[in-house]
C-alpha positions as CSV (number, residue, x, y, z in Angstrom):
1,X,225.4,61.8,70.1
2,X,229.1,61.1,70.0
3,X,230.8,57.7,70.8
4,X,233.1,57.3,73.7
5,X,236.7,56.2,73.2
6,X,236.4,53.4,75.5
7,X,233.4,52.0,73.8
8,X,235.3,52.3,70.4
9,X,238.4,50.6,71.6
10,X,236.3,47.7,73.0
11,X,235.0,47.1,69.5
12,X,238.2,47.9,67.6
13,X,241.1,47.4,69.9
14,X,243.7,47.2,67.1
15,X,243.1,50.4,65.0
16,X,245.7,53.1,65.0
17,X,245.3,56.1,67.6
18,X,245.0,58.6,64.9
19,X,242.1,56.7,63.2
20,X,240.4,56.4,66.6
21,X,240.7,60.1,67.0
22,X,239.1,60.8,63.6
23,X,236.3,58.3,64.1
24,X,235.4,59.9,67.5
25,X,235.5,63.5,65.8
26,X,233.8,62.8,62.6
27,X,231.3,59.8,63.2
28,X,227.8,59.9,64.6
29,X,226.4,57.5,67.2
30,X,222.9,56.3,67.0
31,X,220.6,54.3,69.3
32,X,217.8,52.6,67.1
33,X,214.9,50.8,68.7
34,X,213.9,47.2,67.5
35,X,211.9,47.1,64.3
36,X,213.3,50.5,62.8
37,X,215.0,50.9,59.5
38,X,218.7,51.6,59.3
39,X,218.8,51.7,55.5
40,X,215.6,51.4,53.3
41,X,215.7,50.0,49.9
42,X,215.8,52.8,47.2
43,X,217.4,55.3,49.4
44,X,220.8,56.9,48.9
45,X,223.7,56.4,51.6
46,X,225.9,59.1,53.0
47,X,227.4,56.8,55.7
48,X,228.7,53.5,56.4
49,X,227.1,51.8,59.4
50,X,229.0,49.7,62.0
51,X,227.0,47.8,64.6
52,X,228.3,48.2,68.1
53,X,225.6,46.3,69.8
54,X,222.3,44.7,68.8
55,X,221.3,42.7,65.4
56,X,220.3,43.9,62.1
57,X,218.5,41.9,59.4
58,X,219.4,42.5,55.8
59,X,216.9,41.7,53.2
60,X,215.8,42.7,49.5
61,X,212.6,43.1,47.8
62,X,211.8,42.2,44.2
63,X,208.3,42.6,42.6
64,X,206.8,42.6,46.2
65,X,208.5,39.5,47.3
66,X,210.9,40.0,50.3
67,X,213.9,37.6,50.9
68,X,216.6,37.3,53.7
69,X,220.1,38.1,52.7
70,X,221.9,37.8,56.0
71,X,222.3,39.3,59.5
72,X,224.7,41.9,60.7
73,X,226.3,41.4,64.2
74,X,228.0,43.7,66.6
75,X,231.5,44.9,65.5
76,X,230.6,44.3,61.7
77,X,229.8,46.9,59.0
78,X,227.3,46.7,56.3
79,X,229.4,45.7,53.5
80,X,226.5,46.1,50.9
81,X,226.6,49.7,52.1
82,X,230.2,49.9,51.4
83,X,229.6,48.8,47.9
84,X,227.5,51.9,47.3
85,X,229.9,54.4,48.8
86,X,231.9,54.7,45.5
87,X,228.7,55.2,43.4
88,X,225.6,57.2,43.2
89,X,223.2,54.4,42.9
90,X,220.2,53.8,45.3
91,X,220.8,50.9,47.5
92,X,219.0,47.7,46.4
93,X,218.3,46.3,49.9
94,X,216.9,47.2,53.5
95,X,218.4,46.9,56.9
96,X,216.2,46.9,59.9
97,X,216.9,46.3,63.6
98,X,216.0,42.9,65.1
99,X,216.6,44.1,68.6
100,X,217.5,47.5,70.1
101,X,220.7,48.3,68.2
102,X,223.6,50.9,68.6
103,X,225.0,52.0,65.2
104,X,228.2,54.0,64.6
105,X,227.7,56.0,61.2
106,X,230.9,56.8,59.4
107,X,230.7,59.5,56.9
108,X,231.1,58.5,53.3
109,X,234.1,60.9,52.4
110,X,236.0,59.9,55.5
111,X,235.4,56.3,54.8
112,X,237.0,56.6,51.4
113,X,239.9,58.5,52.9
114,X,240.4,56.1,55.8
115,X,240.3,53.1,53.5
116,X,243.3,54.2,51.9
117,X,245.2,56.0,54.8
118,X,244.9,53.4,57.6
119,X,245.8,49.7,57.2
120,X,243.8,48.6,60.1
121,X,240.5,50.1,58.6
122,X,241.3,48.4,55.3
123,X,241.6,45.2,57.1
124,X,238.2,45.6,58.9
125,X,236.4,46.3,55.8
126,X,237.9,43.5,53.8
127,X,237.3,41.0,56.6
128,X,233.7,41.9,56.8
129,X,233.4,41.8,53.1
130,X,234.7,38.2,53.1
131,X,232.4,37.3,55.9
132,X,229.2,38.7,54.4
133,X,230.1,37.4,50.9
134,X,230.2,33.9,52.4
135,X,226.8,34.6,54.0
136,X,225.4,35.5,50.6
137,X,226.8,32.3,49.1
138,X,225.2,30.3,51.8
139,X,221.8,32.0,51.2
140,X,222.2,31.3,47.6
141,X,223.2,27.7,48.2
142,X,220.2,27.3,50.5
143,X,217.8,28.5,47.7
144,X,219.3,26.5,44.9
145,X,220.3,23.2,46.5
146,X,217.9,22.6,49.4
147,X,214.2,21.8,49.6
148,X,212.0,24.4,51.3
149,X,211.6,22.0,54.2
150,X,215.3,21.9,55.0
151,X,215.5,25.7,54.5
152,X,212.9,26.3,57.1
153,X,214.6,23.9,59.6
154,X,217.8,25.7,59.1
155,X,216.2,29.1,59.3
156,X,214.5,28.3,62.5
157,X,217.7,26.8,64.1
158,X,219.7,29.9,63.1
159,X,217.0,32.1,64.4
160,X,217.1,30.3,67.7
161,X,220.9,30.7,68.0
162,X,220.8,34.4,67.2
163,X,218.5,34.9,70.1
164,X,219.8,32.0,72.4
165,X,216.2,30.7,72.8
166,X,214.3,27.9,71.5
167,X,210.9,29.9,71.6
168,X,210.8,31.7,68.2
169,X,208.0,34.4,68.3
170,X,207.4,34.9,64.6
171,X,204.3,34.4,62.5
172,X,204.2,32.1,59.6
173,X,203.8,35.2,57.4
174,X,207.1,36.7,58.7
175,X,208.9,33.5,58.2
176,X,207.6,33.1,54.7
177,X,208.6,36.5,53.9
178,X,212.3,35.8,54.9
179,X,212.4,32.6,53.0
180,X,210.7,34.0,49.8
181,X,207.7,31.7,50.0
182,X,204.1,31.7,50.9
183,X,202.5,31.6,54.4
184,X,200.5,28.4,53.4
185,X,203.9,26.6,52.5
186,X,205.3,27.5,55.9
187,X,202.1,26.4,57.8
188,X,202.0,23.0,55.9
189,X,205.6,22.2,56.6
190,X,205.4,23.3,60.3
191,X,202.6,20.8,60.8
192,X,204.7,18.2,59.2
193,X,207.7,19.0,61.3
194,X,205.5,18.9,64.5
195,X,204.4,15.3,63.7
196,X,208.2,14.4,63.6
197,X,208.6,16.1,67.0
198,X,211.2,18.6,65.7
199,X,209.1,21.6,66.9
200,X,205.7,22.4,68.7
201,X,203.5,25.0,67.1
202,X,202.1,27.1,69.8
203,X,199.4,29.9,69.4
204,X,201.9,32.8,69.3
205,X,205.4,31.2,68.9
206,X,207.2,28.0,67.6
207,X,209.2,25.9,70.2
208,X,212.2,24.0,68.7
209,X,212.5,20.6,70.5
210,X,216.1,19.8,69.5
211,X,217.9,23.0,70.3
212,X,220.3,23.5,73.2
213,X,220.9,27.1,74.5
214,X,224.5,28.2,74.8
């Protein structure tokens, strides 16, 4: 499926006209349902994904332990994918859709060419690299400097902001996977937080009590 020029210009209004033409001619548009892989750890990439609409979760797995890296939002590219474009190594992360997502897949060889040829494309790549680098630093800071209780509160708050809703429909096992801890730890801390009126644990979801929707 090809991308429409109008849709592309909404995402990248400042790119050169020549680059716009090349993206339309050489890239592929994909509509990916919620819960599907965009990239799976251990695979080899031949494209650079750019998110036009939706949300993608980036995570890695080490010795059967999964942990959240960061999220990719609309108009952002997967910078970890960009790191792999100039080598032949398998990717060391997975990307899965958090909601129905539209992805623009840019071919590897063209990405290399555009990075040198078009200043606007270089700016987009470097800007997203900086943003996701800061996200990774924040994730590292959370793990190293914060107690698991504080990490859980930050995680739930950020999750609520992403969906603009204080009802978080996730199991303790799913939350534990993102935080790199155990389900038992999440259950114990959730009970503690409920006692302080920060949240309410319902049967199928968690309700944040101190979150205001946008």
